[in-house]
C-alpha positions in Angstrom: -4.4 3.0 22.4 -1.3 5.2 22.4 -1.7 8.9 23.0 -2.4 10.7 19.7 -0.5 13.6 18.5 -1.9 17.1 18.7 -2.3 17.5 14.9 -3.6 14.0 14.1 -5.7 14.0 10.9 -7.1 11.4 8.5 -4.7 8.8 6.9 -3.4 9.4 3.4 -2.8 6.5 0.9 0.7 7.0 -0.7 0.7 3.8 -2.8 -1.0 0.4 -2.3 0.1 -0.9 1.0 1.7 2.4 2.2 -0.2 4.8 4.4 0.7 8.2 5.9 -0.8 9.0 9.3 -0.3 12.8 9.7 0.5 13.9 13.3 -0.4 10.5 14.7 2.5 10.4 17.2 2.6 12.6 20.3 6.1 14.0 19.9 6.3 15.5 23.4 5.3 12.3 25.2 8.1 10.4 23.3 10.9 12.9 24.0 11.8 11.6 27.5 11.6 8.0 26.4 14.0 8.5 23.5 16.5 10.5 25.6 16.6 7.8 28.2 17.1 5.1 25.6 20.1 7.0 24.2 21.7 7.2 27.6 21.5 3.5 28.0 22.7 2.7 24.4 24.4 5.8 22.9 23.9 6.9 19.3 26.7 5.9 16.9 27.6 6.2 13.2 27.8 2.7 11.9 29.8 1.6 8.9 28.6 0.0 5.7 30.0 -3.3 4.3 32.2 -1.2 2.0 33.6 0.7 5.0 31.7 4.0 4.5 30.5 5.8 7.7 26.8 6.5 7.7 25.7 10.1 8.0 22.8 9.1 10.2 23.5 8.3 13.9 21.7 5.2 15.2 20.9 3.0 18.2 18.2 0.5 19.0 15.8 -0.8 21.6 13.9 -4.1 21.8 14.8 -7.7 21.8 16.8 -7.2 18.6 18.8 -4.3 17.1 19.8 -3.6 13.5 23.6 -3.3 13.1 25.9 -2.6 10.2 29.7 -3.1 9.8 32.1 -4.5 7.3 30.6 -8.0 8.0 27.2 -6.8 6.6 23.7 -5.9 7.8 22.0 -8.0 10.4 20.0 -8.1 13.6 21.7 -8.8 16.9 20.3 -9.3 20.5 23.5 -7.7 21.8 24.8 -4.1 21.4 28.2 -4.7 19.8 29.6 -1.5 21.5 28.6 -2.4 25.1 28.4 -6.2 24.9 25.0 -6.2 26.7 21.4 -6.5 25.4 19.7 -3.5 23.9 17.4 -1.5 26.2 13.9 -2.9 26.4 11.3 -1.3 24.2 9.1 1.0 26.3 5.4 0.4 26.3 4.7 3.9 24.9 6.7 3.0 21.8 5.4 -0.5 21.2 1.8 0.7 21.7 2.3 3.5 19.2 3.6 1.1 16.6 0.8 -1.5 17.2 -1.9 1.2 17.0 -0.5 2.7 13.8 -0.2 -0.7 12.1 -3.7 -1.7 13.2 -5.2 1.6 11.8 -3.5 0.8 8.5 -5.0 -2.7 8.3 -2.2 -4.8 9.9 -3.6 -6.5 13.0 -1.5 -8.0 15.8 1.7 -6.2 14.9 4.2 -6.8 17.8 7.6 -5.3 16.9 10.6 -6.8 18.5 13.0 -4.2 17.1 13.0 -0.4 17.0 15.8 1.3 15.1 16.4 4.9 16.4 17.9 7.3 13.9 19.0 10.9 14.3 19.5 13.1 11.2 21.2 16.4 11.3 21.2 18.8 8.3 23.1 17.3 5.5 22.4 13.7 6.6 20.4 11.4 4.3 19.4 7.8 3.7 19.8 6.3 0.2 17.2 4.1 -1.5 17.1 0.7 0.1 14.8 -2.2 0.9 14.2 -3.5 4.4 15.1 -7.2 3.7 16.8 -8.4 6.9 13.6 -9.3 8.7 12.5 -12.9 8.8 8.7 -12.2 8.6 8.1 -9.9 5.7 4.3 -10.4 6.1 4.5 -7.9 8.9 4.7 -4.2 8.1 7.3 -1.5 8.8 6.2 1.4 11.0 8.2 4.6 10.7 7.7 7.6 13.1 9.1 11.1 12.3 10.0 13.5 15.1 11.6 17.0 15.0 12.4 19.0 11.9 10.8 18.2 8.5 12.2 15.7 6.1 11.5 14.5 2.6 10.9 10.8 2.4 10.6 9.1 -1.0 9.4 5.7 -2.3 10.1 4.1 -5.7 7.1 3.3 -7.7 6.3 0.0 -9.4 8.2 0.8 -12.7 11.4 1.3 -10.7 10.8 -1.9 -8.7 10.4 -3.7 -12.1 14.1 -3.1 -12.9 15.0 0.5 -13.8 18.6 1.0 -12.6 19.6 4.3 -14.1 19.9 6.9 -11.3 18.4 9.7 -13.4 15.4 7.7 -14.4 15.0 6.4 -10.8 14.9 10.0 -9.4 12.1 10.9 -11.8 10.1 7.9 -10.8 10.2 8.2 -7.1 7.3 9.6 -5.1 8.2 12.3 -2.6 6.4 12.5 0.8 7.1 15.5 3.1 7.1 14.4 6.7 6.6 16.6 9.8 6.9 16.1 13.5 4.6 13.3 14.6 3.9 11.9 11.2 3.9 8.1 10.9 4.3 6.0 7.7 3.2 2.3 7.7 4.0 0.0 4.8 3.4 -3.6 4.2 1.7 -6.0 1.8 2.3 -4.8 -1.8 4.6 -2.0 -0.5 6.6 -4.1 1.9 9.6 -4.5 -0.4 9.5 -1.1 -2.1 12.8 0.8 -2.2 12.6 4.0 -0.1 14.9 6.6 1.6 15.2 10.1 2.9 16.6 13.0 0.9 19.4 15.2 2.3 18.0 16.9 5.4 17.6 20.7 5.2 18.4 23.1 8.0 15.6 23.7 10.5 14.8 24.0 14.2 12.2 22.3 16.4 11.6 23.7 19.9 11.8 20.2 21.5 14.2 18.2 19.3 16.5 21.1 18.2 18.3 21.1 14.9 17.6 17.4 14.2 15.1 14.9 12.8 14.6 11.7 14.7 13.1 8.5 13.2 11.8 5.5 15.0 11.5 2.4 12.7 9.6 -0.6 14.1 10.1 -4.1 12.7 9.3 -7.7 13.4 12.8 -8.9 12.9 13.1 -12.3 14.6 
């Protein structure tokens, strides 16, 4: 089992199929791994299909990496900037994802992709669904590191077809995330829209003025 975080406490059910594991990840033990991965495959601000530059800086590790450009969203075995495969996923990361998924009722989770995101104050992630993965019976495991962030998930009424942005904002469920928190979602929650509100200023003694997010998927 992966090394637990210093402030690990009991799981919290957010909605059916989505569970928060407060303090589950050991932030300090992951720091060196993440820095090494970013040296091998540097962070970059990808573009959306419409040509907008994302506010969140990204890279990947694992057999597959999530990429975005004017051609669309997809997974690729090759880093388009370097032309070589993404760095291998370290055991410390894959074990963390496996253990968090198992604790949340999803056995035999073996991620082949880990999207590494870095948020700085002012960065955000709009509401979206993770729909580029071939096997949606497998969960998503999301790890938060560094300064706090407000994650949100749309509830069932929004999923049923509410499109108005004002109504949607009132019907989202906020989840405040701190360093080491892990969110696991699958089953009924697998296709729920979710995102991250604009990051507020803050400072973490290890990660500085940033929030890092590791998102594990079974993509291939």
